[in-house]
N, C-alpha and C positions, 0 to 999 in steps of 0.2 A: 459349602454344600449344605443345604437346608434339610436337616433331619426332622423326623416326625414330631419331636417335642420342642423344636427351636422356638416356635411362636409362644409356647407355654412358658419356656424359660425366660424369654424376653419380657413377657408380661409380669412374671414373678419378680424380675429385676426392677422393673418400673415401680411395682408396689413397694419393694424394699426401700427404694430411694425416696418415695413419698413418705413412708413411715419415718425415715431418718430425718427428713425435713421437718416433720411434725413433732420431733422429740421422742420418737419411738425406737431409737437405736439400742437402748439398753435391753428392751424386750426382745428385739431381734437377736441380740448377742447371746441371749440365754438359750436359743433354739439349737438342737443338736445338729452337727454338721452332716451333710448327706454323704453316704459312702461313695467313694470314687471308683471302686472296683467291685466285681462280683465273682465268686468262685464257681466255676463251671466244670462239672464232671462230664467227660466225653469218652469216646471210644479208645483214646490213647492216653488217658490220664486225667489230671486236674489242672486247670489253667486259670490264673487271675486275669480277668478281662475288664477293660474299662467300661464303666456305665455309659450308655448312649454314645458309643464310639463315633467319631466324626467321619473317618474314612474306612469303609468296609469293603473287603474283597471276598468273593466266594467262588469256589470251584464247584460247589454242590448246587445243582440246579433246583433241587427240592427246597433247599434253604432259600435260594433266590426267589422261588415262587412264594414261600411263606412270608419273607420280608416284603415282597411286592404286595401281598394280600394285606399286610399290616400297615402299609404306607411308609415303610422305611426306605430311605435312599440307599442304593448299593452303587459303589463307585468303580468297581473292577470285576470283570467276569471273563471266563475263557471265551475266545472268539472261535468262530467256525459256524456250524449249523445250529443256530438257536431255534427252539420251537416257536411257532407263531405267537403263542401266548406270552412269550418273553422277548419278542422281537424289538421291543423298545430299548433293550440293552445291547443291541447289535450296533456296529459302526462306531462313529467317533464320539458318541455321547458318554461312553465309559472307557476306563483304562483297560487295554488288552493285557491280560496277565498270563497269557500262554494259551495252550490248547486244553481240551478236556482231560488229557492224560499227562501233559508235560508243562509244568509251570515255567514261566519266564522269570527266573529269579532276579535277573538284573533289573527288569522293568518293575517288578514288585518292590525291590529294595529302593529304587529311585523314587517311587511314589510314596514311600513311608506310610503304609496303612496302619490303622489303629487296631484292626481285627482282621484275621484271615480265617475263613471257614472252608473246610475240605471234607471229602468223603472218600469212598473206596477207590475211585479212579486215580487219585493222587495221594493216597494214604502213605505210600512209601516215602513221600517227600516231606513228611511231617517235621522231622528233625531240622532239616534245612530251613523250612518256613518259620519255625519257632525262633530261629536266630534273627529273623527280620522283624516279626511282630507276634503278639499273642495269637496262637492258632488253636482252633478247636476242630475235632474230627466228629462230624455229625452223621457218620455212617449208620444207617438203620439196620438193626439186627433182623435178618430175614426169618429167623426162627421165632421171633416175638415182635413183629413189626409195629403193631399199634402202640403198645406201651413204650417201645423205643422211640417211635415218632413223637408221642406225647411228651416224653421227657425232653427230647431235643427242642420241641416247639416251646415248652415251658421255659427252657433255658434262654431261648431267644426273647421271650417275653420279659424275663428278668433283666436281661442285658439292656433292653430298650425301654423298660418301664411300661410294658404293655401287658401285664399279667391279666388284667380283667378282660381285655379284648381276646387274648389267647384262650382263656377259660370259656368264654362264650362260644368261640368257634369250635373248640373241642367238644363241648356239650352238644352242639348241633350235629357234629360228625358222628357222635355216639348214637344219636337218634336215627340217622340215616343208615348206619351199620345195622342196628336192630331191625329196622324196617326191611332191609335187604335180606338179612338172615331168615326172617319170617317168610318172605316170598320164596327164597331158595329151598326151604324145607320141603316143598311140594313140587319143585320145578324140574326134577330129574337131574341126572349127572352131567358133568361137563369135562371137556378136554381143552387145555390151553396149548396153542400152537404158535410158533414164530416162524415166519418165512424169511429167507435171506438167500439171495443169489440162486433162486430156484429150488433151494433145499428147505426141508421142514424139520424143526425140532419141537419136542414136546416138553412141557414143564408140569410138575406136580406139586403136591403139598410140600411146604418147607422150602420151595424154590424162590427165586427173585420175584416171580409173579404169583407165589402161593397165597397171596392175599385173597384170591378168589375162593380158594378152598378153606384155608386156615381161619380166615376172619369172617368172610361173607357167607360161609356155610354151603357152598356148592359142592355136592358130592363128587369126588374124583371118579372119572369114568374108568381109570386104569391106574395101576401103581407105576409111576414114572420115577426112575432114579437117574440121577446125573450128578457129576461133580462140577463145582464152580458155577458160573453164570450162563453157560452156553446151552444148557438143555440137553436132552437126549435125542439123537438123530432117529427119525422114524420114517417109515414108508407110507405111501397111500394105502397099501394093503393093510397096514397096521391100523390106520385110522378107520378103515371100513370094518375091520374085525372088532375093534373096540366099540364102535357104533354109539358114540355119545349122543345124549339128548340135546346138548348145547356144545357148540364150538366157539371158543374165544380166540381171536386171531390178532397177532401183532406183526406188522410188516416192518422188519428192521431196515430194509433198504430205504423205505419212505422216511423212517425216523431220522436216519443219518444223512439223507440227501444223496444216496448212491443210486446209480442207474440199475434197473433190474425189473423183472416182471413183478407186477403188483401182487399182493397176497391173494386177492380174489382170483387173479389169473392162474396163479400157481395151484390153487385148490379147485380150479374148475375142471374136474375130470369125473369119469364114470364111477370110480371107486369112492370118492368123497361124496358124490351125489347119492350113494346108497344109504348114507347114514341118516338116522332119524333127525339129526340136526339140520341137514340139508333139506330133507323132505318137509320139515315143519317150519322152514324159514327161521331157524334158530342158530344161524351162523352170524356171530357178532364180530365185526371188524372194529377193533378198539382204536382209540387215538394213539397211534404208534409212538409219536414223539413224547406224548404225556406218560405213557407206560415205560418206554425204553430209556428215555433221557432224563425226564424230570422226576418221576416217581413220587416220593413222599414229601409233598408240599401242601400247605393249607388249601389253596384253591384247587390244585391238581388232584389231590387225594379225594376231595369231594366229587370232582368230575369223574374220577375212576370208579368210585363206589356207585355213583348215580348211573353210570353206563351199565354196570352189572345189575343193578336194581331194575333198570328198564328191561334188560334182557330176560331176567328170570320172572318178571311180573307180566310179561306179554301173554 
């Protein structure tokens, strides 16, 4: 399986052979050996990971998005409803390693991966997976998402020898964040909603979607408190009373491929229509799969931030 640096390594081998043939072997022998592993700190500890691993499995779609952005081959992913931007990994082209929440340990062990990447949905399986191969947990800290994401992305850069590429992408991301914060400062407040099976939940600062408030600077329209990742159940009357200047909507049913009323249909009622957001055409229906399933990946995070930037700059 051709990884991103295979051509470079092959070329380097050819040069070494040529030098040997020309009597340059003693010079080459004096060069320091390249490290074969790198130490990675992650959410569940510290792991020695092989440099440029040949067979890579990931349960974390954010990491998959990042590796895809960097041109790194990924050999195994959970099967099910993959977002359109990652559809190349669906079907027979990659090893099926289970579902988003349940690893297929037998299939994983049989394929003998060199690296397994996980995050929150299968975090409880960490110990079992480490018995099969080096495993790293790249769960992003919702309380401090951007530094956490940068650290994880830098780790992937170290593993695959792509530090310069990662640094360049992260620098561009910082610029987009700054631009969005500047626009958000005068754009009015916002409320984050998720629709699912006709019900509506709200998310606030510090939540799984708190990026909008915590990082991008959109003022929260209300104090929303909830435990875990499911948000706080709210009514249409609540939305009308809060009266946000912006509504940011994620349709969970669309994200996971379940039948149900579309988010726009759920919110199409007189109470929501009273809000300044509805009156001013400031209801933004976000890429639900990107926000709900992928989250923090190099390509996807750029798209997420750009969507908020467009909304608050209108």
